[in-house]
Backbone as XML, in Angstrom:
<?xml version="1.0"?>
<chain id="A" units="angstrom">
  <residue number="1" name="MET">
    <atom name="N" x="8.677" y="14.138" z="-13.131"/>
    <atom name="CA" x="7.898" y="14.238" z="-14.349"/>
    <atom name="C" x="8.264" y="15.554" z="-15.019"/>
  </residue>
  <residue number="2" name="SER">
    <atom name="N" x="8.496" y="15.494" z="-16.298"/>
    <atom name="CA" x="8.870" y="16.708" z="-17.009"/>
    <atom name="C" x="7.661" y="17.642" z="-17.144"/>
  </residue>
  <residue number="3" name="GLN">
    <atom name="N" x="7.944" y="18.900" z="-17.315"/>
    <atom name="CA" x="6.886" y="19.901" z="-17.443"/>
    <atom name="C" x="6.023" y="19.625" z="-18.664"/>
  </residue>
  <residue number="4" name="THR">
    <atom name="N" x="6.635" y="19.142" z="-19.736"/>
    <atom name="CA" x="5.888" y="18.838" z="-20.956"/>
    <atom name="C" x="4.886" y="17.723" z="-20.704"/>
  </residue>
  <residue number="5" name="MET">
    <atom name="N" x="5.321" y="16.670" z="-20.013"/>
    <atom name="CA" x="4.434" y="15.552" z="-19.741"/>
    <atom name="C" x="3.303" y="15.987" z="-18.816"/>
  </residue>
  <residue number="6" name="LEU">
    <atom name="N" x="3.630" y="16.782" z="-17.815"/>
    <atom name="CA" x="2.608" y="17.286" z="-16.902"/>
    <atom name="C" x="1.575" y="18.114" z="-17.655"/>
  </residue>
  <residue number="7" name="SER">
    <atom name="N" x="2.024" y="18.948" z="-18.557"/>
    <atom name="CA" x="1.108" y="19.766" z="-19.363"/>
    <atom name="C" x="0.197" y="18.889" z="-20.209"/>
  </residue>
  <residue number="8" name="GLN">
    <atom name="N" x="0.739" y="17.825" z="-20.778"/>
    <atom name="CA" x="-0.059" y="16.904" z="-21.582"/>
    <atom name="C" x="-1.123" y="16.209" z="-20.737"/>
  </residue>
  <residue number="9" name="VAL">
    <atom name="N" x="-0.734" y="15.784" z="-19.548"/>
    <atom name="CA" x="-1.685" y="15.114" z="-18.657"/>
    <atom name="C" x="-2.798" y="16.077" z="-18.265"/>
  </residue>
  <residue number="10" name="LEU">
    <atom name="N" x="-2.432" y="17.294" z="-17.886"/>
    <atom name="CA" x="-3.437" y="18.277" z="-17.499"/>
    <atom name="C" x="-4.367" y="18.625" z="-18.653"/>
  </residue>
  <residue number="11" name="GLU">
    <atom name="N" x="-3.822" y="18.682" z="-19.848"/>
    <atom name="CA" x="-4.653" y="18.964" z="-21.031"/>
    <atom name="C" x="-5.604" y="17.813" z="-21.305"/>
  </residue>
  <residue number="12" name="SER">
    <atom name="N" x="-5.126" y="16.577" z="-21.149"/>
    <atom name="CA" x="-5.984" y="15.425" z="-21.430"/>
    <atom name="C" x="-7.099" y="15.293" z="-20.394"/>
  </residue>
  <residue number="13" name="LEU">
    <atom name="N" x="-6.886" y="15.816" z="-19.192"/>
    <atom name="CA" x="-7.932" y="15.784" z="-18.173"/>
    <atom name="C" x="-9.165" y="16.578" z="-18.601"/>
  </residue>
  <residue number="14" name="LYS">
    <atom name="N" x="-8.955" y="17.579" z="-19.402"/>
    <atom name="CA" x="-10.067" y="18.418" z="-19.865"/>
    <atom name="C" x="-11.039" y="17.656" z="-20.744"/>
  </residue>
  <residue number="15" name="HIS">
    <atom name="N" x="-10.598" y="16.548" z="-21.318"/>
    <atom name="CA" x="-11.421" y="15.804" z="-22.268"/>
    <atom name="C" x="-12.058" y="14.552" z="-21.663"/>
  </residue>
  <residue number="16" name="LEU">
    <atom name="N" x="-11.857" y="14.335" z="-20.369"/>
    <atom name="CA" x="-12.393" y="13.137" z="-19.732"/>
    <atom name="C" x="-13.831" y="13.338" z="-19.273"/>
  </residue>
  <residue number="17" name="GLU">
    <atom name="N" x="-14.567" y="12.247" z="-19.249"/>
    <atom name="CA" x="-15.943" y="12.247" z="-18.750"/>
    <atom name="C" x="-15.903" y="12.285" z="-17.219"/>
  </residue>
  <residue number="18" name="PRO">
    <atom name="N" x="-17.006" y="12.669" z="-16.584"/>
    <atom name="CA" x="-17.025" y="12.738" z="-15.113"/>
    <atom name="C" x="-16.642" y="11.426" z="-14.422"/>
  </residue>
  <residue number="19" name="HIS">
    <atom name="N" x="-17.140" y="10.291" z="-14.912"/>
    <atom name="CA" x="-16.793" y="9.019" z="-14.264"/>
    <atom name="C" x="-15.310" y="8.686" z="-14.441"/>
  </residue>
  <residue number="20" name="GLU">
    <atom name="N" x="-14.727" y="9.133" z="-15.551"/>
    <atom name="CA" x="-13.299" y="8.918" z="-15.768"/>
    <atom name="C" x="-12.475" y="9.815" z="-14.839"/>
  </residue>
  <residue number="21" name="LEU">
    <atom name="N" x="-12.963" y="11.035" z="-14.622"/>
    <atom name="CA" x="-12.284" y="11.942" z="-13.694"/>
    <atom name="C" x="-12.312" y="11.386" z="-12.270"/>
  </residue>
  <residue number="22" name="LEU">
    <atom name="N" x="-13.421" y="10.739" z="-11.894"/>
    <atom name="CA" x="-13.493" y="10.111" z="-10.575"/>
    <atom name="C" x="-12.448" y="9.002" z="-10.435"/>
  </residue>
  <residue number="23" name="GLN">
    <atom name="N" x="-12.269" y="8.226" z="-11.495"/>
    <atom name="CA" x="-11.262" y="7.164" z="-11.464"/>
    <atom name="C" x="-9.859" y="7.756" z="-11.297"/>
  </residue>
  <residue number="24" name="VAL">
    <atom name="N" x="-9.587" y="8.814" z="-12.040"/>
    <atom name="CA" x="-8.280" y="9.478" z="-11.934"/>
    <atom name="C" x="-8.094" y="10.020" z="-10.522"/>
  </residue>
  <residue number="25" name="SER">
    <atom name="N" x="-9.130" y="10.621" z="-9.976"/>
    <atom name="CA" x="-9.058" y="11.171" z="-8.632"/>
    <atom name="C" x="-8.761" y="10.085" z="-7.606"/>
  </residue>
  <residue number="26" name="GLN">
    <atom name="N" x="-9.399" y="8.940" z="-7.730"/>
    <atom name="CA" x="-9.161" y="7.837" z="-6.798"/>
    <atom name="C" x="-7.718" y="7.355" z="-6.869"/>
  </residue>
  <residue number="27" name="VAL">
    <atom name="N" x="-7.191" y="7.222" z="-8.068"/>
    <atom name="CA" x="-5.811" y="6.767" z="-8.229"/>
    <atom name="C" x="-4.844" y="7.783" z="-7.630"/>
  </residue>
  <residue number="28" name="VAL">
    <atom name="N" x="-5.098" y="9.055" z="-7.862"/>
    <atom name="CA" x="-4.228" y="10.103" z="-7.322"/>
    <atom name="C" x="-4.268" y="10.080" z="-5.797"/>
  </residue>
  <residue number="29" name="GLN">
    <atom name="N" x="-5.455" y="9.952" z="-5.212"/>
    <atom name="CA" x="-5.582" y="9.919" z="-3.753"/>
    <atom name="C" x="-4.864" y="8.713" z="-3.160"/>
  </residue>
  <residue number="30" name="GLU">
    <atom name="N" x="-4.947" y="7.558" z="-3.821"/>
    <atom name="CA" x="-4.244" y="6.363" z="-3.354"/>
    <atom name="C" x="-2.733" y="6.572" z="-3.379"/>
  </residue>
  <residue number="31" name="ARG">
    <atom name="N" x="-2.246" y="7.173" z="-4.455"/>
    <atom name="CA" x="-0.800" y="7.427" z="-4.560"/>
    <atom name="C" x="-0.341" y="8.403" z="-3.486"/>
  </residue>
  <residue number="32" name="LEU">
    <atom name="N" x="-1.129" y="9.455" z="-3.244"/>
    <atom name="CA" x="-0.759" y="10.438" z="-2.228"/>
    <atom name="C" x="-0.766" y="9.807" z="-0.840"/>
  </residue>
  <residue number="33" name="ALA">
    <atom name="N" x="-1.766" y="9.006" z="-0.538"/>
    <atom name="CA" x="-1.845" y="8.341" z="0.762"/>
    <atom name="C" x="-0.670" y="7.388" z="0.938"/>
  </residue>
  <residue number="34" name="SER">
    <atom name="N" x="-0.308" y="6.700" z="-0.112"/>
    <atom name="CA" x="0.806" y="5.760" z="-0.053"/>
    <atom name="C" x="2.105" y="6.491" z="0.281"/>
  </residue>
  <residue number="35" name="HIS">
    <atom name="N" x="2.351" y="7.603" z="-0.392"/>
    <atom name="CA" x="3.570" y="8.383" z="-0.143"/>
    <atom name="C" x="3.573" y="8.961" z="1.273"/>
  </residue>
  <residue number="36" name="GLU">
    <atom name="N" x="2.411" y="9.412" z="1.719"/>
    <atom name="CA" x="2.311" y="9.966" z="3.064"/>
    <atom name="C" x="2.592" y="8.883" z="4.107"/>
  </residue>
  <residue number="37" name="GLU">
    <atom name="N" x="2.046" y="7.698" z="3.903"/>
    <atom name="CA" x="2.257" y="6.587" z="4.827"/>
    <atom name="C" x="3.736" y="6.195" z="4.881"/>
  </residue>
  <residue number="38" name="ILE">
    <atom name="N" x="4.374" y="6.149" z="3.740"/>
    <atom name="CA" x="5.801" y="5.806" z="3.680"/>
    <atom name="C" x="6.621" y="6.844" z="4.447"/>
  </residue>
  <residue number="39" name="GLY">
    <atom name="N" x="6.296" y="8.107" z="4.265"/>
    <atom name="CA" x="7.008" y="9.172" z="4.971"/>
    <atom name="C" x="6.838" y="9.069" z="6.482"/>
  </residue>
  <residue number="40" name="LYS">
    <atom name="N" x="5.625" y="8.781" z="6.939"/>
    <atom name="CA" x="5.378" y="8.631" z="8.369"/>
    <atom name="C" x="6.156" y="7.452" z="8.930"/>
  </residue>
  <residue number="41" name="ARG">
    <atom name="N" x="6.160" y="6.348" z="8.198"/>
    <atom name="CA" x="6.870" y="5.157" z="8.651"/>
    <atom name="C" x="8.374" y="5.433" z="8.756"/>
  </residue>
  <residue number="42" name="GLN">
    <atom name="N" x="8.936" y="6.129" z="7.763"/>
    <atom name="CA" x="10.361" y="6.433" z="7.788"/>
    <atom name="C" x="10.705" y="7.351" z="8.957"/>
  </residue>
  <residue number="43" name="MET">
    <atom name="N" x="9.849" y="8.314" z="9.240"/>
    <atom name="CA" x="10.077" y="9.200" z="10.384"/>
    <atom name="C" x="10.037" y="8.402" z="11.691"/>
  </residue>
  <residue number="44" name="PHE">
    <atom name="N" x="9.110" y="7.466" z="11.788"/>
    <atom name="CA" x="9.000" y="6.630" z="12.983"/>
    <atom name="C" x="10.267" y="5.805" z="13.173"/>
  </residue>
  <residue number="45" name="TYR">
    <atom name="N" x="10.733" y="5.170" z="12.101"/>
    <atom name="CA" x="11.950" y="4.361" z="12.184"/>
    <atom name="C" x="13.152" y="5.217" z="12.557"/>
  </residue>
  <residue number="46" name="HIS">
    <atom name="N" x="13.225" y="6.401" z="11.983"/>
    <atom name="CA" x="14.338" y="7.306" z="12.295"/>
    <atom name="C" x="14.315" y="7.693" z="13.770"/>
  </residue>
  <residue number="47" name="SER">
    <atom name="N" x="13.135" y="7.943" z="14.319"/>
    <atom name="CA" x="13.043" y="8.318" z="15.735"/>
    <atom name="C" x="13.441" y="7.151" z="16.640"/>
  </residue>
  <residue number="48" name="LEU">
    <atom name="N" x="13.111" y="5.914" z="16.239"/>
    <atom name="CA" x="13.546" y="4.752" z="17.013"/>
    <atom name="C" x="15.068" y="4.648" z="17.028"/>
  </residue>
  <residue number="49" name="LEU">
    <atom name="N" x="15.673" y="4.854" z="15.855"/>
    <atom name="CA" x="17.134" y="4.812" z="15.773"/>
    <atom name="C" x="17.771" y="5.933" z="16.600"/>
  </residue>
  <residue number="50" name="ALA">
    <atom name="N" x="17.232" y="7.124" z="16.489"/>
    <atom name="CA" x="17.790" y="8.274" z="17.201"/>
    <atom name="C" x="17.679" y="8.103" z="18.713"/>
  </residue>
  <residue number="51" name="ALA">
    <atom name="N" x="16.606" y="7.465" z="19.161"/>
    <atom name="CA" x="16.415" y="7.262" z="20.600"/>
    <atom name="C" x="17.237" y="6.096" z="21.126"/>
  </residue>
  <residue number="52" name="GLY">
    <atom name="N" x="17.835" y="5.338" z="20.232"/>
    <atom name="CA" x="18.646" y="4.200" z="20.652"/>
    <atom name="C" x="17.835" y="2.976" z="21.013"/>
  </residue>
  <residue number="53" name="LEU">
    <atom name="N" x="16.552" y="2.983" z="20.661"/>
    <atom name="CA" x="15.696" y="1.836" z="20.966"/>
    <atom name="C" x="15.975" y="0.653" z="20.053"/>
  </residue>
  <residue number="54" name="VAL">
    <atom name="N" x="16.469" y="0.923" z="18.873"/>
    <atom name="CA" x="16.865" y="-0.128" z="17.932"/>
    <atom name="C" x="18.209" y="0.245" z="17.339"/>
  </residue>
  <residue number="55" name="LYS">
    <atom name="N" x="18.933" y="-0.770" z="16.901"/>
    <atom name="CA" x="20.234" y="-0.522" z="16.281"/>
    <atom name="C" x="20.148" y="-0.528" z="14.768"/>
  </residue>
  <residue number="56" name="LYS">
    <atom name="N" x="19.174" y="-1.271" z="14.239"/>
    <atom name="CA" x="19.080" y="-1.427" z="12.793"/>
    <atom name="C" x="17.623" y="-1.683" z="12.412"/>
  </residue>
  <residue number="57" name="ILE">
    <atom name="N" x="17.218" y="-1.120" z="11.309"/>
    <atom name="CA" x="15.881" y="-1.353" z="10.778"/>
    <atom name="C" x="16.010" y="-2.312" z="9.607"/>
  </residue>
  <residue number="58" name="LYS">
    <atom name="N" x="15.389" y="-3.468" z="9.749"/>
    <atom name="CA" x="15.423" y="-4.436" z="8.660"/>
    <atom name="C" x="14.251" y="-4.172" z="7.726"/>
  </residue>
  <residue number="59" name="THR">
    <atom name="N" x="14.515" y="-4.254" z="6.453"/>
    <atom name="CA" x="13.448" y="-4.075" z="5.476"/>
    <atom name="C" x="13.110" y="-5.421" z="4.862"/>
  </residue>
  <residue number="60" name="SER">
    <atom name="N" x="11.841" y="-5.585" z="4.566"/>
    <atom name="CA" x="11.410" y="-6.820" z="3.921"/>
    <atom name="C" x="10.765" y="-6.462" z="2.598"/>
  </residue>
  <residue number="61" name="SER">
    <atom name="N" x="10.894" y="-7.350" z="1.676"/>
    <atom name="CA" x="10.312" y="-7.132" z="0.363"/>
    <atom name="C" x="8.879" y="-7.648" z="0.361"/>
  </residue>
  <residue number="62" name="ARG">
    <atom name="N" x="7.938" y="-6.795" z="0.050"/>
    <atom name="CA" x="6.537" y="-7.210" z="-0.003"/>
    <atom name="C" x="6.286" y="-8.159" z="-1.169"/>
  </residue>
  <residue number="63" name="GLU">
    <atom name="N" x="7.116" y="-8.072" z="-2.180"/>
    <atom name="CA" x="6.959" y="-8.958" z="-3.329"/>
    <atom name="C" x="7.167" y="-10.404" z="-2.927"/>
  </residue>
  <residue number="64" name="ASP">
    <atom name="N" x="8.124" y="-10.661" z="-2.034"/>
    <atom name="CA" x="8.385" y="-12.019" z="-1.593"/>
    <atom name="C" x="7.172" y="-12.621" z="-0.913"/>
  </residue>
  <residue number="65" name="VAL">
    <atom name="N" x="6.502" y="-11.830" z="-0.086"/>
    <atom name="CA" x="5.338" y="-12.312" z="0.637"/>
    <atom name="C" x="4.190" y="-12.600" z="-0.323"/>
  </residue>
  <residue number="66" name="SER">
    <atom name="N" x="3.990" y="-11.731" z="-1.296"/>
    <atom name="CA" x="2.853" y="-11.894" z="-2.201"/>
    <atom name="C" x="3.033" y="-13.054" z="-3.168"/>
  </residue>
  <residue number="67" name="ARG">
    <atom name="N" x="4.255" y="-13.518" z="-3.354"/>
    <atom name="CA" x="4.495" y="-14.616" z="-4.285"/>
    <atom name="C" x="4.482" y="-15.984" z="-3.617"/>
  </residue>
  <residue number="68" name="GLN">
    <atom name="N" x="4.307" y="-16.024" z="-2.311"/>
    <atom name="CA" x="4.270" y="-17.300" z="-1.625"/>
    <atom name="C" x="2.982" y="-18.027" z="-1.985"/>
  </residue>
  <residue number="69" name="PRO">
    <atom name="N" x="3.070" y="-19.338" z="-2.261"/>
    <atom name="CA" x="1.863" y="-20.076" z="-2.643"/>
    <atom name="C" x="0.953" y="-20.289" z="-1.434"/>
  </residue>
  <residue number="70" name="PHE">
    <atom name="N" x="-0.338" y="-20.385" z="-1.688"/>
    <atom name="CA" x="-1.300" y="-20.680" z="-0.645"/>
    <atom name="C" x="-1.176" y="-22.144" z="-0.252"/>
  </residue>
  <residue number="71" name="VAL">
    <atom name="N" x="-1.451" y="-22.427" z="1.000"/>
    <atom name="CA" x="-1.409" y="-23.794" z="1.494"/>
    <atom name="C" x="-2.803" y="-24.391" z="1.324"/>
  </residue>
  <residue number="72" name="GLN">
    <atom name="N" x="-2.879" y="-25.508" z="0.649"/>
    <atom name="CA" x="-4.151" y="-26.176" z="0.440"/>
    <atom name="C" x="-4.464" y="-27.057" z="1.650"/>
  </residue>
  <residue number="73" name="THR">
    <atom name="N" x="-5.686" y="-26.951" z="2.167"/>
    <atom name="CA" x="-6.102" y="-27.762" z="3.302"/>
    <atom name="C" x="-7.343" y="-28.535" z="2.942"/>
  </residue>
  <residue number="74" name="GLN">
    <atom name="N" x="-7.601" y="-29.543" z="3.726"/>
    <atom name="CA" x="-8.799" y="-30.340" z="3.510"/>
    <atom name="C" x="-9.700" y="-30.194" z="4.718"/>
  </residue>
  <residue number="75" name="GLY">
    <atom name="N" x="-10.980" y="-30.422" z="4.540"/>
    <atom name="CA" x="-11.922" y="-30.327" z="5.649"/>
    <atom name="C" x="-12.498" y="-28.932" z="5.756"/>
  </residue>
  <residue number="76" name="GLU">
    <atom name="N" x="-12.950" y="-28.627" z="6.987"/>
    <atom name="CA" x="-13.570" y="-27.327" z="7.244"/>
    <atom name="C" x="-12.562" y="-26.199" z="7.089"/>
  </residue>
  <residue number="77" name="PRO">
    <atom name="N" x="-13.056" y="-25.005" z="6.810"/>
    <atom name="CA" x="-12.145" y="-23.850" z="6.806"/>
    <atom name="C" x="-11.566" y="-23.638" z="8.209"/>
  </residue>
  <residue number="78" name="VAL">
    <atom name="N" x="-10.352" y="-23.185" z="8.279"/>
    <atom name="CA" x="-9.686" y="-22.963" z="9.562"/>
    <atom name="C" x="-10.474" y="-21.972" z="10.411"/>
  </residue>
  <residue number="79" name="SER">
    <atom name="N" x="-11.034" y="-20.959" z="9.788"/>
    <atom name="CA" x="-11.796" y="-19.964" z="10.540"/>
    <atom name="C" x="-12.987" y="-20.604" z="11.245"/>
  </residue>
  <residue number="80" name="GLN">
    <atom name="N" x="-13.644" y="-21.550" z="10.591"/>
    <atom name="CA" x="-14.782" y="-22.235" z="11.193"/>
    <atom name="C" x="-14.332" y="-23.086" z="12.379"/>
  </residue>
  <residue number="81" name="THR">
    <atom name="N" x="-13.206" y="-23.750" z="12.258"/>
    <atom name="CA" x="-12.655" y="-24.561" z="13.347"/>
    <atom name="C" x="-12.345" y="-23.683" z="14.557"/>
  </residue>
  <residue number="82" name="ILE">
    <atom name="N" x="-11.771" y="-22.507" z="14.336"/>
    <atom name="CA" x="-11.440" y="-21.598" z="15.422"/>
    <atom name="C" x="-12.709" y="-21.142" z="16.134"/>
  </residue>
  <residue number="83" name="ILE">
    <atom name="N" x="-13.741" y="-20.798" z="15.378"/>
    <atom name="CA" x="-15.001" y="-20.349" z="15.967"/>
    <atom name="C" x="-15.597" y="-21.442" z="16.833"/>
  </residue>
  <residue number="84" name="GLU">
    <atom name="N" x="-15.601" y="-22.675" z="16.336"/>
    <atom name="CA" x="-16.171" y="-23.784" z="17.091"/>
    <atom name="C" x="-15.372" y="-24.069" z="18.360"/>
  </residue>
  <residue number="85" name="GLU">
    <atom name="N" x="-14.038" y="-23.953" z="18.295"/>
    <atom name="CA" x="-13.216" y="-24.215" z="19.470"/>
    <atom name="C" x="-13.376" y="-23.144" z="20.536"/>
  </residue>
  <residue number="86" name="ARG">
    <atom name="N" x="-13.753" y="-21.956" z="20.160"/>
    <atom name="CA" x="-13.917" y="-20.874" z="21.129"/>
    <atom name="C" x="-15.255" y="-20.949" z="21.874"/>
  </residue>
  <residue number="87" name="ARG">
    <atom name="N" x="-16.150" y="-21.772" z="21.411"/>
    <atom name="CA" x="-17.476" y="-21.868" z="22.055"/>
    <atom name="C" x="-17.429" y="-22.660" z="23.293"/>
  </residue>
</chain>
C-alpha cells in the first residue's frame, strides 16, 4: 500500500462513528489472524519437508471446494439418522 493511500485511510478513520470503528477493527483483526495462520501453516509444511517426512506439499484450491453443489436428499436429515443409529 502506498504511503499516500495509507495516509488517506488513517485520515478517514478520524471521521468514523464508534460502531463503524468497531467494524473496521474486526476486519483488520480477521486479516491479521488470516496472515498469521498462513505463516504458521507454511512454517509447518517447511519443517515437514526439511525433516524428510514428506517429499511434496500439495496445495488445493479452496475455491473449488466452495463451488461444489450441495447434494439434495430426501427423508430425514442425515444428522438425525446418525443420532438414531448411535442409540
